[in-house]
N, C-alpha and C positions, 0 to 999 in steps of 0.2 A: 329560759325555757325549761320545761320539765322533760326528762328522758325517762320513759316508763320501763319498769322492770317487769318482765313477763312471768306469769305463773305457769302452772302445769296445763291449764286449759288453752287450746289453740285459738285465742282471741287477741285482738290488737286494739289499741286506741285509734281514733280517726287519723288518717294520714296527714290531715292539716295541722295536727299537733306537733309535727316534727320541728326540730330546732333549725336555725338558719342554714346549717350545713346538710340538712336532710335527715339527720339521725333522729329516729323516732323512739326506738325501744332497744333493750338489751336482754339477753337471756333466752329462755325457751329451748327449743330443739328444732331439728330439721325433719320432723315427721311429715308424712304426706299431708295429713289434715292441716297442720300449721302452715306449710308452704302454700297450699292451695288457698287458704284463708288470707295469707299475706298478699299473694298476687291479685286476688279478687279485690283487695282493698288498696291496690296501687303501691304495695310495699314489697321489698325484696331484701334478702340477706347479703351482707358484704363485710367480710372480716377475714383476717389471716390467722387469728388465734382466738381461743375462747376468752370472754363470752361471745356469743353470736350477736352481731349488731344488725339492726333492721333499719332500712332507709326508705324515705319517700322524698326525693329531691324536688326542689323548685328553683329553676324550671326543669322540665322533663324533656328528654330527647325523644322525638317521634319522627319516624320515616313515613311521610304521606304516601300511601299506596297508589293514589291517583296522580301524584306529583313526583314520581321517581325520575331522577335525571340520569341518563346513560350517555356518557361521552361517545364521540365517534370511535375513538380508539377502543374503548371498552365494548362497544357494540360489535366492532369487528372481531374482538377476541371471543365474545359470546357465540358468534356465528361461525367461527373458524373450526370448531371441533377440537381446539387445543386441550380443553378440559372435558372430561366425561362428568356430567353433573348428575347427581343423585339426591334422593331425599329418604331419610330414615333407613339407610343401609349400614351405617357405621357410627351410631350414636356414641358408643363407648370410646371408640378411637378419637372422635372429635373432641369430646369433653376432656380426655386425657391430653390431647395435643394442645388444647387451650390452656390446660393447667401448667404445661411446661413451656409455653411460648414466652419468648423474651419481649418485654414491654418497656420501652424507654422510660426512665424515671421511677420504675417499680423494682424493688429489690427482690420481691417474692411474688407469690400468687395468692389470691383469695379462694381458689378452687382447691379446697382441702380434700383429703381422702373421704372425709365424712360427707362433704358436699357431692362428690362424685357418686357415692353410694346412694345418696338421697335422690339425685336427679336421674340416675339409672332406674331407680324404682318408679319415678314419675314417667319415664319413657316406657317402661314395661306396662304401666297402667294406661298408656295412651295420652298422657298430659304433656310430655316433653318430646321434642323433635329436633332433628338435625338436617342440615343441607350440606352436601359435600361436593368437593371438586377433586377428581382423580386425574392423574396423568400417567399413562403407561402402567396402569394398575396400582399406582401408589397414591395414597391420600396426601394431597398437597395444600388443602385449604378447606375451611368449613365454618359453620356457625351452628350453635344450638340455643334452644330457649324453651319456654313454657307456653302452652296454649290453653286458654279458657274462653268459652263463648266464641266470639269472633275477634278475639284479641290475641296477639302474639307478643310475648315478652322476650326480646333478644337478651341472652345472657353473656355470651362471649364469642369471639371469632379468632381464628389463627390462619396463618398462611406460611407455606414454605416456598412458594413461587409467586411472583408478582401477579396481582389481580385475581389470584385463586379464591380468596375469601370473598372478594367483591362479587365475583361471578356466581358463587354459591348463594350469596345474599340476594342478588338480583333474581336469580331463578326462583328462590323461595318467595320473594315478594311478588313476583308475577303469579305464582300459584295462589298465594293468599288473596290477591286481588280477584282472581277468577273464582275463588271459593267464597267470595263476598265477605272477606274479613274487613273490619272497620278500623283496626288500630295495630300499628307495628311499633312497639315500644323499644327504644334503644337505651333506656334508663337515663343516661347523661348525654347532653349534647356533645358531639364529637367532631373535631376538625377532620378526622379520618373519613367521616360519613357525610360531611357537609357537601362534598362534591356530588353525592347521590341525592341531595335534597333534604337531608336531615334538618329538622326544625327544633327550636327551643319553645316548648309550650308552657304557659303557666300551669302549675299543678292543678288548679281548679278546672281549667279546660280539659286537662288530661283525665281527671277523675270523672268528669261529666261524660266524656266520650267512652271511657271504660265502662261506666254503668250501662250505657246504651249497648255496647258490644256484648256485655255479659247477659243480655236478655236472650241472645241467640244460643242454641245448643252447642256444646263443645264437640268438635270432630275428634272424638276419642277413639282413635284407631291408628294403625300404622299408615302413615302417609306415603304416597308414591309420586315419583317424578313422572309427569305426563308430557311426552315428547311433542304431541300435537299442540297442547296448550302453550308449551315453551316456544315453539316455532311461530305460532300465531302472535304471541306477545313480542317476540323478536322482530317480526315483520312490522308490527304496529309501531314499535319504537323507532324503526328506520324512517318512517314517514315524516 
């Protein structure tokens, strides 16, 4: 398989040209234009040192917004008030916490200072968002990602207390479902997310659904946690 070397223009080869491990291209930069072009094509950066590596894995991890599974224990935690859940109030804190989170089997992190700067720019421009779990005023879990059209591309999660990141993710997913999002990308299938209903989709299916989601306008603004929306979703999940 051919791995493409990117030039100065923010363009990519088709995602289907990726090698069996999902590697599609090397090089380029983390400019806003290139990142948005990548995500629109089902591609994302993943590397720990230069050059930048761009991936489009097959299969692709997807969290079905209409098939989210919430265990009884997690449902009780969500309704207990243990965590104060928020959206888009601590993006920089979340991405930095993800960058320093310990991950079994990984010696380092792919969230480099350059990536932090690039995604903070996307957040400022309304393309990147975070969901957060606080306890006693301290950030204890969260998730961040990129949004285009009615697709959300989850990038990374972290937690300092059990279930904190899952509660933030579920709260975000309930909001996305209410806002008529069509796709929640988790990049790779994950055992950590299987309990929530994460599925492994063939890349062709993922790209088809992505193309449909991108026909809708991007919610390019600062998102807000909606207590009434959350309560209604929590009540529905209890039934």
